[in-house]
N, CA, C and O atoms as CSV, one atom per row, in Angstrom:
chain,resi,resn,atom,element,x,y,z
A,1,MET,N,N,131.602,95.486,116.486
A,1,MET,CA,C,131.389,95.332,115.092
A,1,MET,C,C,132.668,95.791,114.373
A,1,MET,O,O,133.267,96.801,114.742
A,2,ASP,N,N,133.067,95.054,113.369
A,2,ASP,CA,C,134.248,95.394,112.611
A,2,ASP,C,C,133.929,96.548,111.601
A,2,ASP,O,O,132.774,96.801,111.258
A,3,ALA,N,N,134.972,97.199,111.169
A,3,ALA,CA,C,134.849,98.306,110.178
A,3,ALA,C,C,134.236,97.813,108.915
A,3,ALA,O,O,134.450,96.658,108.548
A,4,ASN,N,N,133.492,98.617,108.234
A,4,ASN,CA,C,132.888,98.376,106.908
A,4,ASN,C,C,131.852,97.234,106.967
A,4,ASN,O,O,131.603,96.604,105.939
A,5,GLN,N,N,131.257,96.953,108.099
A,5,GLN,CA,C,130.210,95.998,108.197
A,5,GLN,C,C,128.900,96.751,108.312
A,5,GLN,O,O,128.849,97.846,108.872
A,6,SER,N,N,127.865,96.175,107.791
A,6,SER,CA,C,126.512,96.748,107.858
A,6,SER,C,C,125.833,96.280,109.115
A,6,SER,O,O,126.087,95.189,109.623
A,7,GLN,N,N,124.966,97.133,109.599
A,7,GLN,CA,C,124.154,96.755,110.748
A,7,GLN,C,C,122.688,97.076,110.434
A,7,GLN,O,O,122.368,98.206,110.064
A,8,ILE,N,N,121.841,96.134,110.574
A,8,ILE,CA,C,120.409,96.387,110.359
A,8,ILE,C,C,119.807,96.868,111.643
A,8,ILE,O,O,119.990,96.273,112.705
A,9,ILE,N,N,119.073,97.976,111.528
A,9,ILE,CA,C,118.421,98.590,112.666
A,9,ILE,C,C,116.933,98.536,112.393
A,9,ILE,O,O,116.469,99.037,111.369
A,10,THR,N,N,116.191,97.940,113.288
A,10,THR,CA,C,114.745,97.847,113.140
A,10,THR,C,C,114.091,98.787,114.135
A,10,THR,O,O,114.394,98.744,115.327
A,11,VAL,N,N,113.174,99.656,113.640
A,11,VAL,CA,C,112.459,100.583,114.436
A,11,VAL,C,C,111.007,100.209,114.326
A,11,VAL,O,O,110.469,100.151,113.220
A,12,ASN,N,N,110.340,99.949,115.466
A,12,ASN,CA,C,108.938,99.616,115.482
A,12,ASN,C,C,108.186,100.741,116.187
A,12,ASN,O,O,108.704,101.358,117.117
A,13,GLY,N,N,106.976,100.996,115.741
A,13,GLY,CA,C,106.175,102.017,116.378
A,13,GLY,C,C,104.703,101.723,116.203
A,13,GLY,O,O,104.300,101.087,115.229
A,14,ALA,N,N,103.921,102.174,117.119
A,14,ALA,CA,C,102.461,101.966,116.994
A,14,ALA,C,C,101.855,103.231,116.401
A,14,ALA,O,O,102.078,104.330,116.908
A,15,THR,N,N,101.086,103.072,115.323
A,15,THR,CA,C,100.482,104.215,114.701
A,15,THR,C,C,98.981,104.325,114.925
A,15,THR,O,O,98.316,105.162,114.315
A,16,SER,N,N,98.465,103.504,115.774
A,16,SER,CA,C,96.997,103.414,115.970
A,16,SER,C,C,96.458,104.796,116.478
A,16,SER,O,O,95.300,105.111,116.203
A,17,GLY,N,N,97.218,105.585,117.172
A,17,GLY,CA,C,96.699,106.851,117.674
A,17,GLY,C,C,96.965,108.012,116.704
A,17,GLY,O,O,96.578,109.148,116.979
A,18,PHE,N,N,97.606,107.738,115.604
A,18,PHE,CA,C,97.936,108.802,114.653
A,18,PHE,C,C,96.776,108.992,113.666
A,18,PHE,O,O,96.175,108.026,113.197
A,19,PRO,N,N,96.472,110.293,113.358
A,19,PRO,CA,C,95.509,110.541,112.291
A,19,PRO,C,C,96.098,110.111,110.935
A,19,PRO,O,O,97.317,110.055,110.773
A,20,VAL,N,N,95.227,109.812,109.974
A,20,VAL,CA,C,95.673,109.456,108.637
A,20,VAL,C,C,96.506,110.621,108.106
A,20,VAL,O,O,96.133,111.784,108.261
A,21,GLY,N,N,97.604,110.305,107.497
A,21,GLY,CA,C,98.453,111.337,106.965
A,21,GLY,C,C,99.886,110.838,106.796
A,21,GLY,O,O,100.189,109.673,107.052
A,22,GLU,N,N,100.756,111.743,106.359
A,22,GLU,CA,C,102.168,111.436,106.216
A,22,GLU,C,C,102.964,112.148,107.285
A,22,GLU,O,O,102.696,113.303,107.618
A,23,TYR,N,N,103.939,111.451,107.813
A,23,TYR,CA,C,104.764,111.938,108.885
A,23,TYR,C,C,106.233,111.758,108.482
A,23,TYR,O,O,106.597,110.803,107.795
A,24,THR,N,N,107.063,112.707,108.932
A,24,THR,CA,C,108.512,112.586,108.708
A,24,THR,C,C,109.234,112.793,110.019
A,24,THR,O,O,108.757,113.508,110.899
A,25,ALA,N,N,110.378,112.168,110.143
A,25,ALA,CA,C,111.197,112.279,111.334
A,25,ALA,C,C,112.653,111.990,110.956
A,25,ALA,O,O,112.969,111.629,109.823
A,26,MET,N,N,113.491,112.159,111.919
A,26,MET,CA,C,114.916,111.843,111.730
A,26,MET,C,C,115.322,110.854,112.835
A,26,MET,O,O,114.962,111.010,114.002
A,27,ILE,N,N,116.058,109.866,112.436
A,27,ILE,CA,C,116.677,108.904,113.407
A,27,ILE,C,C,118.137,109.312,113.439
A,27,ILE,O,O,118.800,109.456,112.412
A,28,THR,N,N,118.608,109.491,114.666
A,28,THR,CA,C,120.028,109.849,114.837
A,28,THR,C,C,120.818,108.638,115.370
A,28,THR,O,O,120.503,108.088,116.425
A,29,VAL,N,N,121.852,108.241,114.610
A,29,VAL,CA,C,122.676,107.112,114.990
A,29,VAL,C,C,124.046,107.634,115.345
A,29,VAL,O,O,124.728,108.213,114.499
A,30,THR,N,N,124.457,107.442,116.570
A,30,THR,CA,C,125.793,107.903,117.032
A,30,THR,C,C,126.742,106.704,116.945
A,30,THR,O,O,126.428,105.624,117.447
A,31,HIS,N,N,127.882,106.891,116.319
A,31,HIS,CA,C,128.902,105.809,116.216
A,31,HIS,C,C,130.284,106.394,116.413
A,31,HIS,O,O,130.443,107.601,116.597
A,32,ASN,N,N,131.274,105.531,116.372
A,32,ASN,CA,C,132.612,106.000,116.678
A,32,ASN,C,C,133.501,106.222,115.399
A,32,ASN,O,O,134.722,106.077,115.454
A,33,ASP,N,N,132.885,106.557,114.323
A,33,ASP,CA,C,133.606,106.811,113.060
A,33,ASP,C,C,133.400,108.244,112.646
A,33,ASP,O,O,132.560,108.934,113.225
A,34,MET,N,N,134.131,108.710,111.673
A,34,MET,CA,C,133.933,110.061,111.119
A,34,MET,C,C,132.510,110.175,110.630
A,34,MET,O,O,131.906,109.226,110.129
A,35,GLY,N,N,132.002,111.389,110.800
A,35,GLY,CA,C,130.602,111.582,110.328
A,35,GLY,C,C,129.545,111.293,111.326
A,35,GLY,O,O,128.355,111.297,111.009
A,36,SER,N,N,129.974,111.035,112.564
A,36,SER,CA,C,129.004,110.770,113.647
A,36,SER,C,C,128.484,112.079,114.216
A,36,SER,O,O,129.274,113.008,114.386
A,37,PRO,N,N,127.263,112.199,114.504
A,37,PRO,CA,C,126.180,111.227,114.318
A,37,PRO,C,C,125.696,111.224,112.884
A,37,PRO,O,O,125.896,112.173,112.125
A,38,LEU,N,N,125.060,110.133,112.547
A,38,LEU,CA,C,124.431,109.993,111.225
A,38,LEU,C,C,122.944,110.256,111.346
A,38,LEU,O,O,122.280,109.707,112.226
A,39,GLN,N,N,122.420,111.095,110.465
A,39,GLN,CA,C,120.968,111.441,110.440
A,39,GLN,C,C,120.331,110.637,109.338
A,39,GLN,O,O,120.785,110.674,108.195
A,40,ILE,N,N,119.298,109.919,109.663
A,40,ILE,CA,C,118.557,109.094,108.675
A,40,ILE,C,C,117.143,109.570,108.629
A,40,ILE,O,O,116.403,109.428,109.602
A,41,PRO,N,N,116.735,110.154,107.475
A,41,PRO,CA,C,115.322,110.585,107.378
A,41,PRO,C,C,114.383,109.407,107.308
A,41,PRO,O,O,114.729,108.390,106.707
A,42,VAL,N,N,113.181,109.504,107.912
A,42,VAL,CA,C,112.229,108.450,107.953
A,42,VAL,C,C,110.856,109.050,107.528
A,42,VAL,O,O,110.479,110.118,108.009
A,43,SER,N,N,110.133,108.376,106.648
A,43,SER,CA,C,108.824,108.776,106.232
A,43,SER,C,C,107.857,107.653,106.636
A,43,SER,O,O,108.137,106.472,106.431
A,44,ILE,N,N,106.720,108.047,107.211
A,44,ILE,CA,C,105.683,107.068,107.583
A,44,ILE,C,C,104.371,107.582,107.015
A,44,ILE,O,O,104.030,108.752,107.185
A,45,GLU,N,N,103.635,106.703,106.337
A,45,GLU,CA,C,102.350,107.070,105.855
A,45,GLU,C,C,101.320,106.190,106.610
A,45,GLU,O,O,101.339,104.961,106.547
A,46,VAL,N,N,100.425,106.898,107.322
A,46,VAL,CA,C,99.362,106.189,108.060
A,46,VAL,C,C,98.135,106.243,107.161
A,46,VAL,O,O,97.676,107.326,106.798
A,47,ALA,N,N,97.597,105.067,106.797
A,47,ALA,CA,C,96.478,104.963,105.922
A,47,ALA,C,C,95.309,104.290,106.670
A,47,ALA,O,O,95.491,103.654,107.708
A,48,LEU,N,N,94.131,104.453,106.112
A,48,LEU,CA,C,92.977,103.791,106.652
A,48,LEU,C,C,93.027,102.304,106.396
A,48,LEU,O,O,93.364,101.869,105.295
A,49,ASP,N,N,92.694,101.521,107.407
A,49,ASP,CA,C,92.575,100.116,107.268
A,49,ASP,C,C,91.137,99.789,106.801
A,49,ASP,O,O,90.211,100.533,107.124
A,50,ALA,N,N,90.947,98.736,106.080
A,50,ALA,CA,C,89.608,98.361,105.627
A,50,ALA,C,C,88.607,98.224,106.801
A,50,ALA,O,O,87.410,98.449,106.624
A,51,ASP,N,N,89.087,97.868,107.948
A,51,ASP,CA,C,88.231,97.670,109.124
A,51,ASP,C,C,88.037,98.921,109.921
A,51,ASP,O,O,87.254,98.898,110.871
A,52,ASP,N,N,88.695,100.025,109.605
A,52,ASP,CA,C,88.520,101.260,110.325
A,52,ASP,C,C,87.154,101.864,110.039
A,52,ASP,O,O,86.733,101.940,108.885
A,53,ASN,N,N,86.461,102.294,111.090
A,53,ASN,CA,C,85.221,103.033,110.940
A,53,ASN,C,C,85.476,104.504,111.133
A,53,ASN,O,O,85.069,105.088,112.137
A,54,VAL,N,N,86.139,105.097,110.189
A,54,VAL,CA,C,86.476,106.525,110.342
A,54,VAL,C,C,85.591,107.330,109.397
A,54,VAL,O,O,85.430,107.004,108.221
A,55,GLU,N,N,85.030,108.381,109.955
A,55,GLU,CA,C,84.201,109.280,109.125
A,55,GLU,C,C,85.110,110.177,108.314
A,55,GLU,O,O,86.033,110.800,108.839
A,56,LEU,N,N,84.829,110.230,107.018
A,56,LEU,CA,C,85.597,111.129,106.134
A,56,LEU,C,C,85.049,112.510,106.294
A,56,LEU,O,O,83.861,112.690,106.561
A,57,PRO,N,N,85.929,113.518,106.128
A,57,PRO,CA,C,85.419,114.925,106.220
A,57,PRO,C,C,84.434,115.167,105.082
A,57,PRO,O,O,84.494,114.518,104.038
A,58,THR,N,N,83.521,116.120,105.309
A,58,THR,CA,C,82.523,116.466,104.295
A,58,THR,C,C,82.848,117.736,103.556
A,58,THR,O,O,82.181,118.094,102.585
A,59,GLU,N,N,83.915,118.440,104.035
A,59,GLU,CA,C,84.337,119.625,103.329
A,59,GLU,C,C,85.849,119.857,103.538
A,59,GLU,O,O,86.457,119.348,104.479
A,60,PHE,N,N,86.420,120.647,102.619
A,60,PHE,CA,C,87.871,120.984,102.717
A,60,PHE,C,C,88.067,121.872,103.940
A,60,PHE,O,O,87.193,122.672,104.274
A,61,ALA,N,N,89.155,121.742,104.577
A,61,ALA,CA,C,89.536,122.589,105.725
A,61,ALA,C,C,91.031,122.637,105.929
A,61,ALA,O,O,91.734,121.638,105.771
A,62,LEU,N,N,91.509,123.830,106.289
A,62,LEU,CA,C,92.882,123.996,106.715
A,62,LEU,C,C,92.842,124.375,108.170
A,62,LEU,O,O,92.297,125.426,108.508
A,63,HIS,N,N,93.391,123.574,109.039
A,63,HIS,CA,C,93.406,123.835,110.470
A,63,HIS,C,C,94.657,124.614,110.861
A,63,HIS,O,O,95.667,124.583,110.158
A,64,ALA,N,N,94.574,125.317,111.995
A,64,ALA,CA,C,95.722,126.045,112.529
A,64,ALA,C,C,96.893,125.048,112.751
A,64,ALA,O,O,96.674,123.920,113.191
A,65,ASN,N,N,98.086,125.467,112.452
A,65,ASN,CA,C,99.234,124.619,112.681
A,65,ASN,C,C,99.426,124.459,114.223
A,65,ASN,O,O,99.001,125.298,115.017
A,66,TYR,N,N,100.093,123.328,114.595
A,66,TYR,CA,C,100.349,123.101,116.032
A,66,TYR,C,C,101.727,122.573,116.152
A,66,TYR,O,O,102.084,121.685,115.378
A,67,PRO,N,N,102.554,123.049,117.074
A,67,PRO,CA,C,102.279,124.250,117.959
A,67,PRO,C,C,102.390,125.511,117.126
A,67,PRO,O,O,102.953,125.510,116.031
A,68,ASN,N,N,101.851,126.568,117.658
A,68,ASN,CA,C,101.899,127.866,117.049
A,68,ASN,C,C,101.915,128.932,118.181
A,68,ASN,O,O,100.902,129.087,118.865
A,69,PRO,N,N,102.987,129.640,118.390
A,69,PRO,CA,C,104.240,129.664,117.642
A,69,PRO,C,C,105.017,128.351,117.774
A,69,PRO,O,O,104.795,127.545,118.678
A,70,PHE,N,N,105.946,128.182,116.816
A,70,PHE,CA,C,106.730,126.921,116.789
A,70,PHE,C,C,108.184,127.251,116.622
A,70,PHE,O,O,108.529,128.343,116.173
A,71,ASN,N,N,109.041,126.324,116.977
A,71,ASN,CA,C,110.500,126.414,116.813
A,71,ASN,C,C,110.926,125.267,115.920
A,71,ASN,O,O,111.049,124.133,116.383
A,72,ALA,N,N,111.144,125.535,114.702
A,72,ALA,CA,C,111.633,124.581,113.678
A,72,ALA,C,C,110.604,123.724,113.084
A,72,ALA,O,O,110.475,123.743,111.860
A,73,THR,N,N,109.811,122.928,113.849
A,73,THR,CA,C,108.870,121.974,113.309
A,73,THR,C,C,107.483,122.168,113.840
A,73,THR,O,O,107.268,122.365,115.036
A,74,THR,N,N,106.514,122.105,112.894
A,74,THR,CA,C,105.118,122.254,113.260
A,74,THR,C,C,104.277,121.327,112.399
A,74,THR,O,O,104.688,120.953,111.301
A,75,ALA,N,N,103.083,120.948,112.898
A,75,ALA,CA,C,102.193,120.079,112.161
A,75,ALA,C,C,101.124,120.879,111.402
A,75,ALA,O,O,100.435,121.719,111.981
A,76,LEU,N,N,101.002,120.610,110.135
A,76,LEU,CA,C,100.019,121.217,109.316
A,76,LEU,C,C,98.922,120.206,109.070
A,76,LEU,O,O,99.165,119.150,108.484
A,77,SER,N,N,97.692,120.525,109.521
A,77,SER,CA,C,96.590,119.541,109.442
A,77,SER,C,C,95.498,120.138,108.503
A,77,SER,O,O,95.184,121.329,108.533
A,78,PHE,N,N,94.951,119.228,107.679
A,78,PHE,CA,C,93.917,119.671,106.749
A,78,PHE,C,C,93.025,118.511,106.392
A,78,PHE,O,O,93.404,117.349,106.532
A,79,ASP,N,N,91.835,118.837,105.927
A,79,ASP,CA,C,90.800,117.846,105.571
A,79,ASP,C,C,90.553,117.886,104.087
A,79,ASP,O,O,90.511,118.957,103.480
A,80,VAL,N,N,90.382,116.665,103.476
A,80,VAL,CA,C,90.080,116.542,102.077
A,80,VAL,C,C,88.864,115.622,101.961
A,80,VAL,O,O,88.986,114.439,102.278
A,81,PRO,N,N,87.713,116.099,101.530
A,81,PRO,CA,C,86.519,115.273,101.461
A,81,PRO,C,C,86.506,114.251,100.335
A,81,PRO,O,O,85.816,113.237,100.434
A,82,ASN,N,N,87.260,114.502,99.260
A,82,ASN,CA,C,87.371,113.525,98.137
A,82,ASN,C,C,88.729,113.677,97.485
A,82,ASN,O,O,89.351,114.736,97.568
A,83,GLU,N,N,89.171,112.658,96.861
A,83,GLU,CA,C,90.513,112.652,96.242
A,83,GLU,C,C,90.704,113.941,95.441
A,83,GLU,O,O,89.929,114.225,94.528
A,84,SER,N,N,91.714,114.704,95.772
A,84,SER,CA,C,91.963,115.977,95.099
A,84,SER,C,C,93.451,116.323,95.082
A,84,SER,O,O,94.228,115.827,95.898
A,85,ARG,N,N,93.837,117.197,94.121
A,85,ARG,CA,C,95.172,117.729,94.128
A,85,ARG,C,C,95.199,118.825,95.201
A,85,ARG,O,O,94.396,119.758,95.179
A,86,VAL,N,N,96.102,118.695,96.098
A,86,VAL,CA,C,96.257,119.654,97.233
A,86,VAL,C,C,97.565,120.346,97.194
A,86,VAL,O,O,98.590,119.692,97.001
A,87,GLN,N,N,97.593,121.674,97.372
A,87,GLN,CA,C,98.837,122.397,97.507
A,87,GLN,C,C,98.798,123.143,98.835
A,87,GLN,O,O,97.834,123.844,99.141
A,88,ILE,N,N,99.841,122.983,99.601
A,88,ILE,CA,C,100.020,123.763,100.822
A,88,ILE,C,C,101.323,124.558,100.585
A,88,ILE,O,O,102.400,124.001,100.373
A,89,THR,N,N,101.158,125.871,100.633
A,89,THR,CA,C,102.283,126.754,100.290
A,89,THR,C,C,102.510,127.695,101.460
A,89,THR,O,O,101.552,128.211,102.037
A,90,ILE,N,N,103.794,127.928,101.823
A,90,ILE,CA,C,104.181,128.875,102.892
A,90,ILE,C,C,104.722,130.113,102.264
A,90,ILE,O,O,105.596,130.057,101.399
A,91,PHE,N,N,104.189,131.274,102.710
A,91,PHE,CA,C,104.635,132.573,102.237
A,91,PHE,C,C,105.186,133.398,103.400
A,91,PHE,O,O,104.728,133.288,104.538
A,92,ASN,N,N,106.176,134.221,103.083
A,92,ASN,CA,C,106.618,135.214,104.114
A,92,ASN,C,C,105.651,136.414,104.079
A,92,ASN,O,O,104.789,136.478,103.203
A,93,VAL,N,N,105.782,137.337,104.997
A,93,VAL,CA,C,104.851,138.490,105.026
A,93,VAL,C,C,104.982,139.431,103.819
A,93,VAL,O,O,104.114,140.275,103.598
A,94,ALA,N,N,106.054,139.289,103.047
A,94,ALA,CA,C,106.201,140.028,101.816
A,94,ALA,C,C,105.460,139.395,100.658
A,94,ALA,O,O,105.429,139.946,99.558
A,95,GLY,N,N,104.872,138.260,100.897
A,95,GLY,CA,C,104.146,137.509,99.815
A,95,GLY,C,C,104.981,136.629,98.986
A,95,GLY,O,O,104.514,136.118,97.969
A,96,GLN,N,N,106.260,136.412,99.388
A,96,GLN,CA,C,107.122,135.526,98.634
A,96,GLN,C,C,106.946,134.077,99.075
A,96,GLN,O,O,106.922,133.797,100.274
A,97,GLU,N,N,106.822,133.145,98.117
A,97,GLU,CA,C,106.744,131.738,98.447
A,97,GLU,C,C,108.073,131.261,99.041
A,97,GLU,O,O,109.120,131.476,98.429
A,98,VAL,N,N,108.061,130.617,100.218
A,98,VAL,CA,C,109.309,130.135,100.840
A,98,VAL,C,C,109.357,128.619,100.896
A,98,VAL,O,O,110.425,128.025,101.041
A,99,ALA,N,N,108.171,127.987,100.777
A,99,ALA,CA,C,108.153,126.482,100.784
A,99,ALA,C,C,106.843,125.976,100.262
A,99,ALA,O,O,105.843,126.693,100.297
A,100,ARG,N,N,106.824,124.721,99.763
A,100,ARG,CA,C,105.636,124.107,99.350
A,100,ARG,C,C,105.675,122.638,99.864
A,100,ARG,O,O,106.045,121.733,99.117
A,101,PRO,N,N,105.295,122.415,101.130
A,101,PRO,CA,C,105.358,121.097,101.726
A,101,PRO,C,C,104.408,120.085,101.123
A,101,PRO,O,O,104.670,118.887,101.238
A,102,VAL,N,N,103.296,120.501,100.471
A,102,VAL,CA,C,102.375,119.571,99.852
A,102,VAL,C,C,102.052,120.049,98.495
A,102,VAL,O,O,101.681,121.208,98.308
A,103,ASN,N,N,102.186,119.166,97.514
A,103,ASN,CA,C,101.796,119.483,96.134
A,103,ASN,C,C,101.579,118.130,95.437
A,103,ASN,O,O,102.402,117.674,94.644
A,104,GLU,N,N,100.415,117.498,95.772
A,104,GLU,CA,C,100.141,116.192,95.248
A,104,GLU,C,C,98.633,115.863,95.336
A,104,GLU,O,O,97.881,116.579,95.998
A,105,VAL,N,N,98.209,114.807,94.685
A,105,VAL,CA,C,96.909,114.298,94.833
A,105,VAL,C,C,96.822,113.571,96.141
A,105,VAL,O,O,97.646,112.704,96.432
A,106,MET,N,N,95.807,113.920,96.956
A,106,MET,CA,C,95.616,113.364,98.276
A,106,MET,C,C,94.335,112.625,98.367
A,106,MET,O,O,93.317,113.087,97.852
A,107,ALA,N,N,94.343,111.460,99.022
A,107,ALA,CA,C,93.126,110.708,99.227
A,107,ALA,C,C,92.167,111.464,100.173
A,107,ALA,O,O,92.581,112.345,100.927
A,108,ALA,N,N,90.899,111.097,100.110
A,108,ALA,CA,C,89.960,111.677,101.054
A,108,ALA,C,C,90.345,111.283,102.480
A,108,ALA,O,O,90.732,110.147,102.753
A,109,GLY,N,N,90.222,112.278,103.391
A,109,GLY,CA,C,90.568,111.972,104.770
A,109,GLY,C,C,91.103,113.232,105.455
A,109,GLY,O,O,91.194,114.307,104.862
A,110,SER,N,N,91.447,113.051,106.712
A,110,SER,CA,C,92.142,114.116,107.492
A,110,SER,C,C,93.638,113.787,107.441
A,110,SER,O,O,94.063,112.665,107.717
A,111,HIS,N,N,94.406,114.795,107.081
A,111,HIS,CA,C,95.850,114.643,106.893
A,111,HIS,C,C,96.634,115.554,107.797
A,111,HIS,O,O,96.174,116.635,108.164
A,112,THR,N,N,97.817,115.116,108.154
A,112,THR,CA,C,98.753,115.924,108.923
A,112,THR,C,C,100.142,115.779,108.362
A,112,THR,O,O,100.629,114.659,108.208
A,113,VAL,N,N,100.797,116.886,108.051
A,113,VAL,CA,C,102.163,116.904,107.475
A,113,VAL,C,C,103.021,117.695,108.444
A,113,VAL,O,O,102.647,118.776,108.898
A,114,LEU,N,N,104.177,117.133,108.749
A,114,LEU,CA,C,105.154,117.873,109.577
A,114,LEU,C,C,105.998,118.735,108.715
A,114,LEU,O,O,106.559,118.257,107.729
A,115,TYR,N,N,106.117,120.027,109.053
A,115,TYR,CA,C,106.870,120.988,108.270
A,115,TYR,C,C,108.054,121.507,109.167
A,115,TYR,O,O,107.844,121.940,110.300
A,116,THR,N,N,109.263,121.447,108.627
A,116,THR,CA,C,110.421,121.960,109.354
A,116,THR,C,C,110.979,123.191,108.615
A,116,THR,O,O,111.285,123.148,107.423
A,117,ALA,N,N,111.096,124.284,109.378
A,117,ALA,CA,C,111.487,125.551,108.861
A,117,ALA,C,C,112.904,125.953,109.269
A,117,ALA,O,O,113.147,127.119,109.580
A,118,ASP,N,N,113.843,125.005,109.271
A,118,ASP,CA,C,115.212,125.298,109.698
A,118,ASP,C,C,115.851,126.412,108.887
A,118,ASP,O,O,116.695,127.140,109.408
A,119,ASN,N,N,115.460,126.566,107.595
A,119,ASN,CA,C,116.132,127.578,106.789
A,119,ASN,C,C,115.478,128.907,106.803
A,119,ASN,O,O,115.911,129.806,106.082
A,120,LEU,N,N,114.411,129.092,107.623
A,120,LEU,CA,C,113.702,130.392,107.650
A,120,LEU,C,C,114.004,131.179,108.917
A,120,LEU,O,O,114.223,130.594,109.978
A,121,PRO,N,N,114.017,132.485,108.809
A,121,PRO,CA,C,114.265,133.317,110.010
A,121,PRO,C,C,113.001,133.428,110.839
A,121,PRO,O,O,111.906,133.159,110.345
A,122,THR,N,N,113.144,133.824,112.100
A,122,THR,CA,C,112.028,134.125,112.963
A,122,THR,C,C,111.076,135.100,112.289
A,122,THR,O,O,111.507,136.043,111.625
A,123,GLY,N,N,109.775,134.868,112.461
A,123,GLY,CA,C,108.820,135.759,111.894
A,123,GLY,C,C,107.469,135.153,111.692
A,123,GLY,O,O,107.247,133.991,112.032
A,124,MET,N,N,106.536,135.939,111.132
A,124,MET,CA,C,105.196,135.489,110.842
A,124,MET,C,C,105.178,135.003,109.377
A,124,MET,O,O,105.790,135.598,108.490
A,125,TYR,N,N,104.450,133.899,109.174
A,125,TYR,CA,C,104.324,133.324,107.820
A,125,TYR,C,C,102.839,133.007,107.567
A,125,TYR,O,O,102.039,132.894,108.496
A,126,LEU,N,N,102.520,132.876,106.335
A,126,LEU,CA,C,101.130,132.533,105.932
A,126,LEU,C,C,101.177,131.156,105.290
A,126,LEU,O,O,102.049,130.873,104.469
A,127,VAL,N,N,100.241,130.312,105.667
A,127,VAL,CA,C,100.084,128.984,105.136
A,127,VAL,C,C,98.822,128.975,104.306
A,127,VAL,O,O,97.737,129.251,104.817
A,128,LYS,N,N,98.954,128.662,103.033
A,128,LYS,CA,C,97.826,128.660,102.132
A,128,LYS,C,C,97.558,127.269,101.608
A,128,LYS,O,O,98.470,126.594,101.131
A,129,MET,N,N,96.304,126.833,101.693
A,129,MET,CA,C,95.935,125.579,101.118
A,129,MET,C,C,95.010,125.809,99.936
A,129,MET,O,O,94.053,126.575,100.044
A,130,THR,N,N,95.277,125.159,98.809
A,130,THR,CA,C,94.357,125.203,97.650
A,130,THR,C,C,94.069,123.799,97.220
A,130,THR,O,O,94.968,122.958,97.186
A,131,ALA,N,N,92.809,123.524,96.883
A,131,ALA,CA,C,92.361,122.257,96.365
A,131,ALA,C,C,91.147,122.507,95.575
A,131,ALA,O,O,90.114,122.840,96.154
A,132,GLY,N,N,91.190,122.367,94.255
A,132,GLY,CA,C,90.063,122.656,93.363
A,132,GLY,C,C,89.741,124.154,93.561
A,132,GLY,O,O,90.613,125.016,93.455
A,133,SER,N,N,88.494,124.418,93.843
A,133,SER,CA,C,88.072,125.858,94.020
A,133,SER,C,C,88.195,126.279,95.442
A,133,SER,O,O,87.870,127.424,95.756
A,134,PHE,N,N,88.664,125.392,96.364
A,134,PHE,CA,C,88.842,125.742,97.792
A,134,PHE,C,C,90.172,126.435,98.003
A,134,PHE,O,O,91.192,126.038,97.439
A,135,SER,N,N,90.149,127.455,98.805
A,135,SER,CA,C,91.350,128.175,99.207
A,135,SER,C,C,91.179,128.676,100.652
A,135,SER,O,O,90.129,129.197,101.027
A,136,ALA,N,N,92.270,128.495,101.467
A,136,ALA,CA,C,92.173,128.995,102.866
A,136,ALA,C,C,93.624,129.427,103.274
A,136,ALA,O,O,94.629,128.912,102.785
A,137,VAL,N,N,93.637,130.383,104.178
A,137,VAL,CA,C,94.959,130.887,104.651
A,137,VAL,C,C,94.972,130.897,106.183
A,137,VAL,O,O,93.975,131.271,106.800
A,138,GLN,N,N,96.047,130.507,106.785
A,138,GLN,CA,C,96.254,130.569,108.227
A,138,GLN,C,C,97.586,131.291,108.495
A,138,GLN,O,O,98.492,131.250,107.662
A,139,LYS,N,N,97.703,131.955,109.667
A,139,LYS,CA,C,98.942,132.538,110.093
A,139,LYS,C,C,99.699,131.559,110.965
A,139,LYS,O,O,99.085,130.768,111.682
A,140,MET,N,N,101.011,131.595,110.919
A,140,MET,CA,C,101.820,130.827,111.818
A,140,MET,C,C,103.098,131.707,112.143
A,140,MET,O,O,103.561,132.514,111.337
A,141,VAL,N,N,103.609,131.478,113.373
A,141,VAL,CA,C,104.710,132.259,113.854
A,141,VAL,C,C,105.891,131.328,114.200
A,141,VAL,O,O,105.761,130.418,115.019
A,142,LEU,N,N,107.014,131.573,113.572
A,142,LEU,CA,C,108.273,130.864,113.821
A,142,LEU,C,C,109.100,131.651,114.821
A,142,LEU,O,O,109.416,132.817,114.584
A,143,LEU,N,N,109.455,131.026,115.938
A,143,LEU,CA,C,110.351,131.653,116.944
A,143,LEU,C,C,111.568,130.752,117.076
A,143,LEU,O,O,111.452,129.556,117.342
A,144,LYS,N,N,112.752,131.361,116.880
A,144,LYS,CA,C,113.997,130.565,117.020
A,144,LYS,C,C,114.727,131.072,118.224
A,144,LYS,O,O,115.800,130.567,118.553
């Protein structure tokens, strides 16, 4: 390929085994120019299909992150029984907010969000989910 030409890259994936939710990842493209490799962020939202026979959760829930302990990235899973504003906030053990990976209105369903803690030191953290009058806290451990 000549310099200054664009290249279209198509990435296909099957999402049939993924729970409903939002996922993020990075695609790494290695090339022979300055700035190699190139990191491209990717977001994927897996939604219910009209033909899916999925039972919706009947109550709010915050599940333990997986894996736990984790190194850099972990999955935060939670249930929302009806459309609601959901906040997932990460706190250090001193009670200081260090991240807010979710702060939006979420559709009813089971959701999973990947959280990357590259900027945090090794230690224990608290994950708090609030939605309406619901509130729950889970512990998670970051090991680098």
